[in-house]
N, C-alpha and C positions, 0 to 999 in steps of 0.2 A: 525319411522321405522317399515314397516310391518313385523309381525312375520310370519313365514312359518312353515308349518307342517314338522317335521322330517321325517314322514312315507311317506308322499307324495313327498318329496324332493328326497328320495332314489329311486323313481320309475321314475320320470320325471325330466328333467332339471329345474332350478329355473327360467330360463327365460320364460318357457312354463307353469309354475305352476299358477294355479288359485285358490288356496285352499282358503277357508274363516276360519278364526280362531277367535273364541270369548272366552271371559274369562269364566270359569267354576269352580270357587271357589278358595280357598286357604287352606294351611295345614301347621302346624308349625313343622319344621323339628328337629327331636329329637336330632341329633348329635350336632347341634349349636344353636338351639332354633330360628332360623331365619325363617320368614314368607316367603313361596314360593308360588307363582301363578300358578294356573292350567289352562291350556286351553283345548279346544275342536275344533277338526278341523269339519267342517260340510260336507267335502267332502268325507273323508274316514271313519268319524263317530270316530274317535280315540282321546284318550285322553293323553296329555303330559304336563309337566311342565316347568319352566324356567331352571331346574335343569338338565333335559332331555339332554343327550350328554356330561356332564362335567365329566372330568377325575374321578373325586371323587364320581360319582353317585353310589348310594346303599352303601356306606360307612357308617358304624355305629359310627365309632370314628374318624371322619375326623379333628375333634378339636386337635388331638395329631400330626398330620401330620408333622407341623412345629418343634416340640419338638422333635420328633424322628430324624428328619434330621439333627437338630444342635448337639443332641447328638450324632449320628453316625459320624458326621465329627468332634468330640471334643474328641477322644480316649476314648469313653465310651462303654463297651461291652454291647451286646444284653440281657443279664441275668440282668444287672444292670439298664438297660433302663426300661425293664419290671417292675423290682422292684420299682423303682422311680415313675412310670406313674401309678402302679397297674394294669397292664393289664397282659395277658398271653404272654409266650414267642412266641407262635404261631401268635399272633397279630403283634409283633415287626417283625417277619421274613415276614409276608405278607406284611408289611409297607415298609421293606427294599426293598422287589422285586419292588413293586409299585412305590416308589420314586425313585429308581433306574432308571427305564425305563422314568420316567419324567424327570430326572435329566439329562440324556444322550441326550434327545431330545432339551432340553433348553440350555445346553452347546453347542451344535453344532449348534442351531438357533443363539445364541447370538454371536458366533464367526464369522458366516457369516455375520452379521451386521456390525461387526467392520472393519476396514481397515486390508488388506492382511499383513501378517508378512513377513518382510525383513529378519531377521535373526532367526535361528531356532536351537535349541539344542535337540538333542534325543539319548536315549540310553535305555537299558535293565535293570530292575531291578527284582530280584529273590525273590522268596517267595514260599510257598509249600501249598499243600491241603492234609489234614489230617495227612500226615507224609512226613519227610525229604525226604524220598525214592519217593516220587512223586512231584517233584518240578514245579513250574509254573514260565513263564517268563511274565513280565509287560513290554511291549514297550511303552514309554512316549516321547511325543514330548512337548516342550515348547518356548516361544517366548523368546528370549534372552533380558535380561534387565528388562523387565516389569514381567517377570515370569509367564505369562499367559498359562494356560493348553490349548493347542491347541487338542489333541486328544491322545488316548491311546488303547491298545488292550492286551487281556490277552491270553496267549497260554500255551499250556503243553510243557515240555521238558523232556528229560531223566536224571536220575540222573548221577552225575559225581564223582570223586574222590574215595574216600574210601566207599562210599554208592553204587557204580555203580554195583558191585557184588552182593550185599545185595538185592537192589531193583530188579535186573534181577531175582534172585533166588525166591524171594518173590511174586513179581508183574508180573513178565513177561515182554517181551519188551514192550517199551513205545516210542509211535511216538514223533517226534520232530517238533513242529507245529511253531516255531519262523519265519520261512520263511514267511508262510502264514499270521502271525500276522502282519510282518512289511509290507507285500504286503497291507493288510487292511487299515494299519497305513497311508501310503503314498496315498492312495486312497481318504482318508479323508482329507488330507493335500492339495490335489488337488485345492480345492476350497476355501482353507484357506491362502494358501502361494503363494507368486509371483513366477512365473515360473523361475526367474533368482536370487531367494533367496539364501543366504548363510547358509549351513547346518555345523554345526560342532558336532562332536563326537568323541568317543575314536578311536582307531586303531583296531577294529573288522574288520577282513578280508571281511565279508560277507556284510558290510554296503555299500560299493562304488558301487557294482553291483546292489543291491536292489534300491538304491537311483537313480541310472541312468536311470532306466526303467522308473520311473514316472517324475523325474525331470532331463531330459538330458542336460539344459542349466544352472543349478543349480551349484554354486561352493561348494565344499565339503572339509572342514577343518577338519585334524583328529588330536588329542592330544594324547599324551603317558599316560597311565593309571598311577595313582599316589596312593599312600599308603593312606588308608582311616583312620580318625581319631576316637577316642572313641566319642568325642561329634559329636551329629549328627548320630550315630548308624552305622558309617562307611560310611554313605553317602558322608558326608562332607571330604574333603581331606586334609591330614595333609602337608600342603605348605602354603608360604606367599600368591602366587596369583593362583587361580584356573581358568583357561580359560573356564571350563565348569560351574562355580559357579551357574548360572540360573538354570540349570538343576539339578544339584547335591543338592541345597539347596530346590528345590521342591522336590526332592525324598526323603530327610530328613524329611520334612514335611509331606509326605506321611507316613512315618515310625511312625512319633510322634503322628498323628491325627487320624490315622486309626487303630484301635486297633489290629486287624488281622494281621498286618503287621509288628508288633513289634519284634525286634529280641528276646527278652526273655519276653514272655508272655503265657498263658493259652489259649488264644483265637486263633483259628486256622480255616483255611477255610475248609468247607465240601464239597462245590460244587463251581467249577469255575463260574458259573453264579451268584453266590450271591457275588463272589469278585468282579466280573465285576460293579454290582449294587451299590456295599460299594463305589467303585472307582469312579463312576459317581456322587455320592452324595456329595462326598468330593469334586470333580472338580468343581462342582456348588457352594459349599460353598467357595471354595479358591478364585475363579474367582470374585466372587460377595461381599463377605464379607472380607476375609483376605486381598485382593489386593486394597479394596475400599479406595480411599484417605479419610484421615480425614476432 
């Protein structure tokens, strides 16, 4: 296979590209001690290597990427990951952001390859950023039976209950972005779910209208909310038969395996973007490792 110059390819289309590339040495990459080939383009006189354009290009500690990913999806705090791997907390934070972007792309691409879902369950799961006065909503959709995570969205919401007045006085009015979060979620599901699929959720009054805008031919079945059990941190229901078991079990696994989502934990979310990255990492681990047949 003829190697093309990445610099010339950005200027001219690949069909009209006539650059001549030759080998121009090798170097040993410090991060993983691999030998990387260097090339030179005789057309633009620029050098590049076999690693140019790779998502990990320029990273000094790429060898810990898979370890950080597994620990983040296994209920380990970022401070403990930094302590175990003997790196700084800043390094772990940068890995979280990088791995989150890559994981979200991989989850979407893998779901596109698989067959479209016929039965889907969706609902909102609540958490908070920094304080319970600033809650966040996680809208999650999973395939019924297989518990495959299809898509998720993170959006802010206003505090409710006894904390509503305290949050309004301390932090001012807070916009409710759950409608736009559900809109983005259903837009992602349009290419992953059959138009005539069956959707199941609880009796939230906003769900039918939002679903009808994107899936007008779909069947929507609602179930009455049930009391949560202590086992499963409230996500699993205290009944014999749970019609939303696939979704509630997936939410319980999110609570257990993502450290910042735990009910009683010191780890909290400081930025919603980092929460989104952490959820994407677990979704990738969940679909590829935890659901993989033995």
